[in-house]
C-alpha positions as CSV (number, residue, x, y, z in Angstrom):
1,M,-11.1,44.2,-123.1
2,R,-13.6,42.8,-125.6
3,K,-17.0,43.4,-126.9
4,L,-19.9,41.1,-126.2
5,F,-22.4,40.3,-128.9
6,V,-25.8,38.7,-128.6
7,F,-25.7,36.5,-131.6
8,M,-22.9,34.1,-132.6
9,A,-23.6,34.9,-136.2
10,L,-21.9,38.3,-135.8
11,A,-18.6,36.5,-135.6
12,V,-18.5,36.2,-139.4
13,L,-17.9,40.0,-139.5
14,C,-14.4,39.3,-138.4
15,L,-13.5,37.6,-141.6
16,T,-12.9,40.9,-143.5
17,A,-10.6,42.3,-140.8
18,I,-8.4,39.2,-140.4
19,G,-8.0,38.8,-144.1
20,V,-8.7,35.1,-144.8
21,A,-7.0,34.4,-148.1
22,G,-8.7,31.1,-149.0
23,E,-5.6,29.0,-148.2
24,K,-5.2,27.5,-144.8
25,T,-2.4,29.0,-142.7
26,A,-1.3,27.1,-139.6
27,L,-2.2,28.9,-136.4
28,G,0.6,28.1,-133.9
29,V,-0.2,28.3,-130.2
30,A,3.1,27.7,-128.3
31,I,2.4,27.4,-124.5
32,R,3.6,25.5,-121.4
33,T,1.1,22.8,-120.8
34,L,-2.6,21.7,-121.2
35,T,-2.8,20.3,-117.6
36,N,-3.2,23.9,-116.2
37,P,-6.8,25.0,-116.8
38,Y,-5.7,28.5,-117.6
39,Q,-3.2,27.3,-120.2
40,D,-5.7,24.9,-121.7
41,N,-8.0,27.8,-122.4
42,Y,-5.3,29.0,-124.8
43,R,-6.2,26.0,-126.8
44,V,-9.9,26.7,-126.6
45,G,-9.4,30.3,-127.7
46,G,-7.3,29.1,-130.6
47,E,-10.0,26.7,-131.6
48,L,-12.6,29.5,-131.6
49,F,-10.5,31.7,-133.8
50,A,-9.6,28.8,-136.1
51,K,-13.3,28.1,-136.6
52,V,-14.0,31.7,-137.4
53,S,-11.0,32.2,-139.7
54,G,-11.1,28.8,-141.4
55,Q,-7.5,28.1,-140.6
56,E,-5.8,25.1,-138.9
57,L,-4.8,25.2,-135.2
58,V,-1.6,23.6,-134.0
59,V,-0.9,23.6,-130.3
60,L,2.7,23.1,-129.1
61,T,3.3,22.4,-125.4
62,C,6.8,22.4,-123.9
63,E,5.9,21.1,-120.4
64,G,8.4,23.5,-118.8
65,S,11.3,22.9,-121.2
66,S,12.5,26.1,-122.9
67,E,14.6,24.1,-125.4
68,K,11.6,22.1,-126.4
69,Q,9.5,25.2,-127.0
70,V,12.1,26.8,-129.2
71,N,12.7,23.6,-131.2
72,D,9.0,22.9,-131.6
73,I,8.4,26.4,-133.0
74,K,11.3,26.0,-135.5
75,S,9.9,22.6,-136.5
76,L,6.4,23.9,-137.2
77,V,7.9,26.7,-139.3
78,A,9.8,24.1,-141.3
79,R,6.9,21.7,-141.6
80,T,4.6,24.5,-142.9
81,K,7.3,26.1,-145.1
82,G,6.7,29.3,-143.2
83,D,2.9,29.3,-143.8
84,V,2.2,29.9,-140.1
85,V,1.6,32.6,-137.6
86,F,2.1,32.3,-133.8
87,M,0.7,33.2,-130.5
88,I,3.4,32.4,-127.9
89,D,3.5,32.4,-124.1
90,P,7.3,32.0,-123.6
91,N,8.3,29.4,-121.0
92,E,10.8,32.0,-119.6
93,A,11.6,35.6,-120.4
94,T,15.1,34.6,-121.7
95,D,13.4,32.4,-124.4
96,V,12.1,35.4,-126.2
97,L,15.3,36.3,-128.0
98,P,16.0,32.9,-129.6
99,I,12.3,32.7,-130.6
100,A,12.4,36.2,-132.1
101,I,15.6,35.4,-134.0
102,A,14.2,32.2,-135.4
103,L,10.9,33.7,-136.6
104,E,12.5,36.9,-138.0
105,E,14.8,34.7,-140.1
106,A,11.8,32.8,-141.3
107,G,9.7,35.9,-142.0
108,V,6.9,34.6,-139.7
109,Y,4.6,36.9,-137.8
110,Y,4.1,36.3,-134.1
111,A,2.7,37.8,-130.9
112,T,3.8,37.1,-127.4
113,W,2.3,37.2,-123.9
114,W,3.6,37.7,-120.4
115,N,7.4,37.1,-120.5
116,K,9.9,39.4,-122.1
117,P,13.3,40.8,-121.1
118,E,13.1,44.5,-120.3
119,D,15.8,45.4,-122.8
120,I,14.2,43.6,-125.8
121,N,11.3,45.4,-127.5
122,A,8.8,44.2,-130.1
123,W,9.1,47.4,-132.2
124,D,12.7,46.4,-133.0
125,Y,11.5,43.3,-134.9
126,P,9.5,43.7,-138.0
127,H,7.5,40.5,-137.6
128,W,6.9,40.7,-133.9
129,V,3.4,42.2,-134.0
130,T,2.7,42.7,-130.3
131,H,3.8,41.8,-126.9
132,M,0.9,41.9,-124.4
133,S,0.4,41.3,-120.7
134,F,-2.3,41.7,-118.1
135,D,-1.0,44.0,-115.5
136,G,0.7,41.9,-112.8
137,I,1.4,44.7,-110.3
138,S,-2.2,45.7,-110.0
139,A,-3.2,42.0,-109.8
140,G,-0.8,41.5,-106.9
141,I,-2.0,44.5,-105.1
142,F,-5.7,43.6,-105.5
143,T,-5.4,39.9,-104.5
144,A,-3.2,40.7,-101.5
145,T,-5.5,43.5,-100.3
146,E,-8.5,41.2,-100.6
147,L,-6.7,38.5,-98.7
148,F,-5.9,40.9,-95.8
149,K,-9.6,41.7,-95.5
150,T,-10.4,38.1,-94.7
151,F,-8.1,37.9,-91.7
152,P,-9.9,37.3,-88.3
153,T,-8.9,40.8,-87.5
154,P,-9.1,42.5,-91.0
155,N,-5.9,44.0,-92.2
156,K,-3.9,42.6,-89.2
157,G,-2.2,39.2,-89.2
158,K,0.3,37.0,-90.9
159,F,0.5,35.2,-94.3
160,I,2.8,33.2,-96.5
161,A,3.4,33.8,-100.2
162,I,3.9,31.3,-103.0
163,Q,5.6,32.9,-106.0
164,G,5.6,31.8,-109.6
165,M,8.6,31.0,-111.7
166,L,11.2,33.5,-110.5
167,S,12.6,34.2,-113.9
168,N,9.1,35.2,-115.3
169,S,8.5,38.9,-115.5
170,I,4.8,38.5,-114.7
171,A,5.7,36.5,-111.5
172,Q,8.0,39.4,-110.5
173,D,5.3,42.0,-111.2
174,R,2.7,40.1,-109.1
175,F,5.0,39.8,-106.2
176,N,6.0,43.4,-106.5
177,G,2.2,44.1,-106.1
178,V,2.2,42.1,-102.9
179,Q,5.0,44.2,-101.5
180,Q,3.3,47.4,-102.5
181,A,0.1,46.2,-100.6
182,L,2.2,45.4,-97.6
183,A,3.5,48.9,-97.5
184,K,0.0,50.1,-97.0
185,F,-0.9,47.7,-94.2
186,P,1.8,47.9,-91.5
187,D,-0.1,45.4,-89.2
188,V,0.2,42.7,-91.9
189,Q,3.4,40.5,-92.0
190,M,4.6,38.1,-94.7
191,V,6.3,35.5,-92.6
192,A,7.6,33.2,-95.4
193,T,7.8,33.0,-99.2
194,E,8.7,30.2,-101.6
195,S,8.5,29.7,-105.4
196,A,6.4,26.8,-106.8
197,D,7.0,27.5,-110.5
198,W,3.3,27.9,-111.3
199,D,2.8,24.2,-110.4
200,R,-0.1,22.9,-108.3
201,T,1.8,19.9,-106.8
202,K,4.8,22.0,-106.0
203,A,2.6,24.5,-104.3
204,Y,0.9,21.8,-102.2
205,D,4.3,20.5,-101.1
206,K,5.6,23.9,-100.3
207,V,2.6,25.0,-98.3
208,K,2.4,21.7,-96.4
209,S,6.0,22.3,-95.3
210,M,5.5,26.0,-94.6
211,L,2.6,25.2,-92.3
212,V,4.8,23.2,-90.0
213,A,7.0,26.3,-89.4
214,N,4.0,28.7,-89.5
215,P,0.9,27.0,-88.1
216,D,-0.8,30.2,-87.1
217,I,-1.0,32.1,-90.4
218,D,-4.1,33.9,-91.5
219,G,-3.8,33.6,-95.3
220,V,-1.9,32.2,-98.3
221,W,-1.2,34.5,-101.2
222,C,-0.4,32.7,-104.5
223,A,0.7,34.1,-107.8
224,N,-1.7,32.0,-109.9
225,D,-4.8,29.9,-109.5
226,N,-3.0,26.6,-110.1
227,M,-0.7,27.2,-107.1
228,G,-3.6,28.6,-105.1
229,L,-5.4,25.3,-105.6
230,G,-2.4,23.3,-104.5
231,A,-2.2,25.5,-101.4
232,L,-5.9,24.9,-100.7
233,E,-5.3,21.2,-100.8
234,A,-2.6,21.5,-98.1
235,L,-4.9,23.7,-96.0
236,R,-7.8,21.2,-96.3
237,E,-5.5,18.4,-94.9
238,R,-4.9,20.5,-91.9
239,G,-8.6,21.4,-91.4
240,L,-7.8,25.1,-92.2
241,A,-9.7,25.5,-95.5
242,G,-12.1,28.5,-95.2
243,K,-10.4,29.6,-92.0
244,V,-7.2,30.5,-93.8
245,K,-8.1,31.7,-97.3
246,V,-6.0,31.5,-100.5
247,T,-5.7,33.7,-103.5
248,G,-4.8,33.2,-107.2
249,T,-4.7,34.9,-110.5
250,D,-6.1,33.7,-113.8
251,G,-9.8,33.2,-113.0
252,T,-10.0,29.5,-113.5
253,D,-13.4,27.8,-112.8
254,E,-12.0,25.8,-109.9
255,L,-10.5,28.8,-108.0
256,I,-13.7,30.8,-108.7
257,D,-15.7,27.9,-107.2
258,A,-13.4,28.1,-104.1
259,I,-14.3,31.8,-103.7
260,V,-18.0,30.9,-103.8
261,K,-17.4,28.2,-101.1
262,G,-15.5,30.7,-98.9
263,E,-12.1,29.0,-99.3
264,A,-10.5,31.6,-101.4
265,A,-10.4,35.4,-101.2
266,A,-9.8,36.6,-104.7
267,T,-8.4,36.0,-108.2
268,V,-8.1,38.0,-111.3
269,Y,-9.8,36.7,-114.4
270,N,-7.3,36.8,-117.2
271,D,-9.1,35.5,-120.3
272,S,-6.7,33.1,-122.0
273,K,-9.3,32.3,-124.7
274,F,-9.3,36.0,-125.6
275,Q,-5.5,36.1,-125.4
276,A,-5.0,33.3,-128.0
277,G,-7.7,34.5,-130.3
278,I,-6.7,38.2,-130.5
279,S,-3.0,37.4,-130.9
280,L,-3.8,35.0,-133.8
281,A,-6.1,37.6,-135.3
282,Q,-3.3,40.2,-135.2
283,T,-0.7,38.0,-136.7
284,L,-2.9,36.5,-139.4
285,A,-4.0,40.1,-140.4
286,A,-0.3,41.0,-140.6
287,K,0.5,38.0,-142.7
288,N,-2.4,38.7,-145.1
289,G,-1.5,42.4,-145.4
290,K,-4.5,43.7,-143.6
291,L,-2.4,45.0,-140.8
292,V,0.9,46.8,-141.5
293,V,3.1,46.2,-138.5
294,A,5.3,49.2,-139.2
295,D,2.3,51.5,-139.1
296,I,1.2,50.3,-135.6
297,P,1.8,53.1,-133.1
298,K,4.8,52.2,-130.9
299,E,2.8,52.2,-127.7
300,K,0.5,49.5,-129.1
301,R,3.4,47.2,-130.1
302,Q,3.7,46.2,-126.4
303,F,1.1,47.1,-123.8
304,F,-0.9,46.0,-120.8
305,C,-4.5,44.8,-121.2
306,S,-7.5,45.1,-119.0
307,A,-8.5,42.1,-116.8
308,V,-11.4,41.5,-114.3
309,N,-10.9,41.5,-110.6
310,V,-12.9,38.7,-108.8
311,S,-13.6,38.8,-105.1
312,Q,-16.3,37.4,-102.7
313,A,-18.2,40.6,-103.3
314,N,-18.7,40.2,-107.1
315,V,-18.1,36.5,-107.8
316,Q,-21.7,35.7,-108.7
317,D,-21.8,38.5,-111.3
318,I,-18.5,37.2,-112.8
319,I,-19.9,33.7,-113.1
320,T,-23.0,34.9,-114.8
321,N,-21.3,37.2,-117.3
322,Y,-18.0,35.5,-118.0
323,I,-18.1,31.8,-116.9
324,K,-21.6,30.8,-117.9
325,G,-22.2,33.5,-120.5
326,S,-21.7,32.8,-124.2
327,T,-19.0,35.3,-125.0
328,V,-18.3,36.1,-128.6
329,Y,-15.0,37.8,-129.3
330,D,-14.6,40.8,-131.6
331,Y,-11.6,39.9,-133.7
332,E,-12.0,43.1,-135.7
333,D,-10.9,45.3,-132.8
334,L,-7.3,44.2,-132.7
335,F,-6.3,46.6,-130.0
336,G,-9.5,47.1,-128.1
337,S,-8.0,45.6,-124.9
338,F,-5.3,48.3,-124.7
339,V,-5.0,50.0,-121.2
340,R,-1.5,51.4,-121.1
341,T,1.8,51.1,-122.8
342,M,4.5,48.9,-121.6
343,E,7.7,50.8,-121.1
């Protein structure tokens, strides 16, 4: 997914590839919130790239409002007179089309992550450089399978599932993965499922209520770390933390710490610092003529990226190499994270 370098000084090699032109271009990072640790790392990744590239970072948060996200993007384009590039995590998949229309009309380059309607493709839009996602189906399969292993009788028991925002394609993929895992383990039952919209407090409330109806569950599968941590709070109140384990996806520090403590079974480390930085590198390179979008192979206009599975078996290695390690990102290798094309 990225190359690790020993010395921070090597980051200056990126300047040639990204095409810094001497004038500062706004680097727009349009995301949901900064209260979610995973989303906040978009900001951190943007800051890292802004420092290397010498540009100015602008972080736009919509706090769950699709209308606000679209309007904020348009406002930044107007404020900068189009001297801006974007990395965008759309609030909902349906927001992609109005965002694309607005940025195409303005001639602004952009890259998106996670959410996109299936019938809308990046290669049909000349300024939409890439659409990328970590593979949600494999994440769902992995986290569910690891959860089943932790049951008092491994691979036999009951669990509840907390889904993300139902309109998000990545939420759908992760839950698809759970269902695929269930098909392989006939002695495991999913006794209830609810959506908590990626929100920690909502997940806490949902799990607290679900435990009343399902007091004898063996695990709680959650579609992201934020909701997993909310579920864990509800389990702690019932004295079930550690006995009934949770899962997540994103690889936030707090959920990884819960794995170390034996309260969580698994997560998937999706490096949002990398996500922000590489998307801004791609779009700035396109703006400065160092990357010709029309020449990018179709399969690399929208694709799945590699991520890192985290379980109780490898969590200490992940902490050493990813959490505590000083990762330096290679912004020259604009498509080095490619795993498979997104149909």
